[in-house]
Structure formats: structure tokens, C-alpha cells
N, C-alpha and C positions, 0 to 999 in steps of 0.2 A: 503493500500500499505506499501510495506518495504521501509525505506529510510535509507541510510547509514547517520550514525552519524557523525556531525559536530561540532565543539565547540559552535556554535551559540545556539545548543539544548541541551548544558550542563546541565542547569537546569531541563529541563524535565527528561534528562537521569539520574540525579542524585536522583531526586524524586522518579522515578520509580524502579532504582536500591535499593533505602533505603527500599524497602517493602521485599526485601529478607532477611532472617533470618541471614544470616552472614555479612550482610552491614549495619548493624545498627549504629555503629559507625563511627563518621564523617572522623576520620583518615582512618580507612578501607576504606571507600567511595571513599575519595580522593585519595587513591592509586590504586584503582580500576579503577578510571576514567583515571589515568595518564597511567596506563598500557593498557588501551584500545587506548589511543590518541597517543602512542610511539611504542608499539611492532608491528611488522609486521605480525605476526601470529595471532592477536586478532583484531575481526571486532566487531562493535557495530551497530546495527539497531534499529530504531525506528518503530514503526506500527502507521500511520497516515490514520484516514478516515476525518472526519471534523476537527477533533483536535487527537494530540498525545495521544494514550491510552495504548501502550504498549511498550516493549523494549526486545530484544533477543541479547544476547553477545555470540559470538562463539571462538574458538580456532582452527585454521585450520592447518592441518598436510597433509602429502603427500596421506594417505589414509582415513583419518577420519576429519569429522567436529564434535567437541565437544562443545555441549551447555554448557556453563559455566554460563549464568544468563538468566532466564525469569521471566518476571513480566508484570504484566496487573494491570492497575488504578484498585482500588477496585470497583468503581461506574460502570466499565465495565466489570466485570469478569462475568463468566457463559453465555459469549455471543460466546465463539468459538476462539476469538481473539488469545490466545496462541496456540492453535492448527492450526489455520491459519498462525501463524508466523513460526511455525515449518514446515509447508507444502510448505512455500515461500523459506525457507532456502533450503529444500531439492531440490526444482526446481532450485533455483540458483547454486548448487552444485551436479548436478545429478550422478557424477562419484564418489562421496566420501560417507562412510558410516557415518551414523549419530549415536554419541555416548552421552552419557550423564555423568555429573560428579555427585558427592554424593548430590548436593543441587538441581539437575535438575532430578535425575533419576527418581523418583515416578510420577512426570509429565510428562514427555516423554513416561513412560511405557502407563500411561492412553490415552496418543495420539496414540499409537498402537493398543489399543484395540478397537478403532471405526474403 
């Protein structure tokens, strides 16, 4: 289930974001979290079944949803969680085109192959 980020999930979110190659440094990671918490056009969601296993961050514009971050706990990879999160975002914003940035493009391309 896709759940909207709130401050009480900060440690989970930071842990999952730290798996992204561009989010390894703590200063960068903290800045990213601050952006998600304060910017109106940025939304962060967590994926939770029995526990929180994934994260997807998006930027919302008039016509597009751009996937900024997508991460799955390494213990839960190769189970379709990332693709399921992308599908859930598409369902939540059916009138917007889904795009990727340079860090999420290869993953999103693999999602569309299926």
C-alpha cells in the first residue's frame, strides 16, 4: 500500500533514500528530505505491506509526474515492489504523463517493458 510521507517516517525514508547513488552524503540526503517536506510540488510516498519496504518521490507539474527517487530495501528487491509503486502513482495521477529523471530513467524504462 502506498502511504504519504509524514515526519514520523523520516528515519525509514532517509534509510531508503540513502540507497540512491546521488543521496549517499548525509548533507545531500538531509537537503532532499527538507525539499520533500517543504515544497508543494514534491511528494514522497512509502510502500508498506507488513513493513515499510520502498519509497517513491515525485515532482508534480501541470501535465507531468516526474519520478525523482525510487528505492526498495535490498532485502525486498526483485519482488516487483518498485513496479507496483510506479503503477500506484499512475493510478493516483491518471491524467498526468509519467516521466523519469536521470537517476530513475533506466528503472522506469524497465517498468514499461513489462
